[in-house]
N, C-alpha and C positions, 0 to 999 in steps of 0.2 A: 697419155704420157707413157713413154716406154721406160722399162726398167734398165738400170745401168748394171751391167754384169761386173764381176770381180776383176776381170782382166782390164776393163776400161778404167776402173777405179785405180788399179795398180799402175797403169800407164800414166795417168794424170798425176797421181800423188808421188810417184817415184818408188812406191812400195815394190818389192820384188827385185830391186836392183842388185842385192847381193847374190840372188839366185842366177840372175842374168850374167853377172860378172863371173860366177862359177862356171856357167856354160861357155862363156868366151874363153876362159882359161883352159877348160877341157878341150875345146877346139884347137887352141894353141898347142896343147900337148900332142894332139893327134897330128897336126900339121908338122910339128917338129919331128915326130917319129917317121912320117912319110918322107920328109926331107932327108933325114939321116939314111933311110932305106934307099932313096934315089941316088944319093951321093955314093953309097957303098956299091950299088949296082953300076954306077958310072965308072968307078975305079976298076971294076972287074970286067967291064964290057970290052969287046974287041972289035965288033963290027961298026962301020961308020954310021949306018942308019940308027943303030941302037944308041950310039953315043950322042948323036944329034937329038934324038927323041928324049933321052934322059937329061940332056943339058937343058932343053926347054922346060921339061918337067921340074927340074931342080930350080930353075930360074923363077917359074911361076910359084912354086912352093915357098921360095925365099921371099918373094913379094908378099905373099899371103901371111907368112910368119911375121914379117916386119909390120904389116898393117895390124894384125891381131895384137902384137906386142904394144904398139902405140895406143890402140883402142882400149886394151886392158888397163894400161896405165892411166888413161883418161878417165875410165869408169871408176878405177880405184880412187882417183883424186876427188871426183864428185861425190862418191859414196862415203868418204871419210868425214 
């Protein structure tokens, strides 16, 4: 019979959910900062190629931010 490690127990029991939620919120903060930076760079850029690249970057970061916001809300709901 094999031993069950602490991570497996935490995954099954839901223990560690607050820490995971904290990590998701930290990632959300990082993505928000990157999005703000991309939007600032987009406003200041003059070249067509740079504007296209920054537009796609901002679009991807906006999608990621939306997903992380929804996921964080879901985790907050189930951890309450």
